[in-house]
C-alpha positions in Angstrom: 124.8 -122.4 -101.5 123.2 -124.1 -104.5 126.5 -124.9 -106.2 126.4 -128.6 -105.3 122.9 -129.0 -106.8 124.0 -127.2 -110.0 127.2 -129.2 -110.2 125.3 -132.4 -109.9 122.8 -131.5 -112.5 125.4 -130.3 -115.0 127.6 -133.4 -114.3 124.5 -135.6 -115.0 123.8 -133.7 -118.2 127.4 -134.0 -119.4 127.2 -137.8 -118.7 124.1 -138.0 -120.8 125.7 -136.1 -123.6 128.9 -138.1 -123.6 127.0 -141.4 -123.6 124.9 -140.3 -126.5 121.7 -140.6 -124.7 120.9 -136.9 -124.8 120.6 -137.1 -128.6 118.0 -139.9 -128.1 116.1 -137.8 -125.6 116.0 -134.9 -128.0 114.7 -137.1 -130.8 112.0 -138.7 -128.5 110.9 -135.4 -127.1 110.7 -133.8 -130.5 107.2 -135.4 -131.1 105.9 -134.2 -127.7 107.2 -130.6 -128.1 105.9 -130.0 -131.6 102.3 -129.1 -130.5 103.8 -126.3 -128.4 105.9 -124.9 -131.3 109.2 -126.2 -129.9 111.7 -128.7 -131.2 113.3 -131.5 -129.2 116.4 -129.4 -128.8 114.5 -127.1 -126.4 114.4 -129.9 -123.8 118.1 -129.4 -122.9 117.7 -125.8 -121.8 114.5 -126.6 -119.9 116.2 -129.5 -118.1 119.2 -127.3 -117.2 116.7 -124.6 -116.1 115.9 -126.6 -113.1 119.3 -125.7 -111.7 119.5 -122.1 -112.9 117.6 -120.1 -115.5 120.5 -117.9 -116.7 122.7 -120.7 -118.1 119.6 -122.4 -119.5 118.7 -119.2 -121.4 122.2 -118.8 -122.6 122.2 -122.4 -123.9 119.3 -121.6 -126.3 121.9 -119.9 -128.7 122.3 -123.4 -130.3 118.8 -123.3 -131.7 118.5 -122.5 -135.3 114.9 -121.2 -135.4 114.5 -117.8 -133.8 110.8 -118.4 -133.0 111.7 -121.6 -131.1 114.6 -119.8 -129.4 112.2 -117.1 -128.2 109.6 -119.6 -126.9 112.3 -121.5 -125.1 113.6 -118.3 -123.6 110.1 -117.2 -122.5 109.2 -120.6 -120.9 112.5 -121.4 -119.2 112.2 -118.8 -116.3 108.8 -120.3 -115.5 110.5 -123.6 -114.6 111.1 -123.9 -110.9 114.8 -123.8 -110.2 116.5 -125.3 -107.1 117.0 -121.9 -105.5 113.3 -121.2 -105.5 112.2 -124.4 -103.7 113.3 -123.3 -100.2 111.5 -120.0 -100.7 108.3 -121.9 -101.8 108.6 -124.1 -98.7 109.0 -121.1 -96.5 106.0 -119.3 -98.0 103.8 -122.5 -97.8 104.8 -122.8 -94.1 103.8 -119.2 -93.4 100.6 -119.1 -95.4 99.0 -122.5 -95.3 97.7 -123.6 -91.9 99.1 -126.8 -90.3 95.7 -128.6 -90.0 94.3 -131.7 -91.5 91.0 -132.6 -93.2 90.0 -136.2 -93.9 93.5 -137.4 -93.0 95.3 -135.0 -95.4 97.5 -132.2 -94.2 96.8 -128.9 -96.1 100.6 -128.2 -96.4 101.2 -131.6 -97.9 98.4 -131.1 -100.5 99.9 -127.8 -101.6 
């Protein structure tokens, strides 16, 4: 069911790696990830975690520091994967009323 989304994401990631842009992304994100105790290399598992958390967690084995690896493993399941989005949409449709206030629909705000 979600294989096309996963295939597109991993195809896009492999294109970024082959072009050499992924190394630049890792270098640029290193500065932003340092306050959280992570290196720029942890961006790759987190990006691939949007497709599925299991391969993303397995891809953390390339990290040298065990503390950074643990943090990346702990944070990656919290990233919304593509399989969870229809479940979220269904729950929002069931729980949030379909009414508007000041021109904004409550479901759209959530």
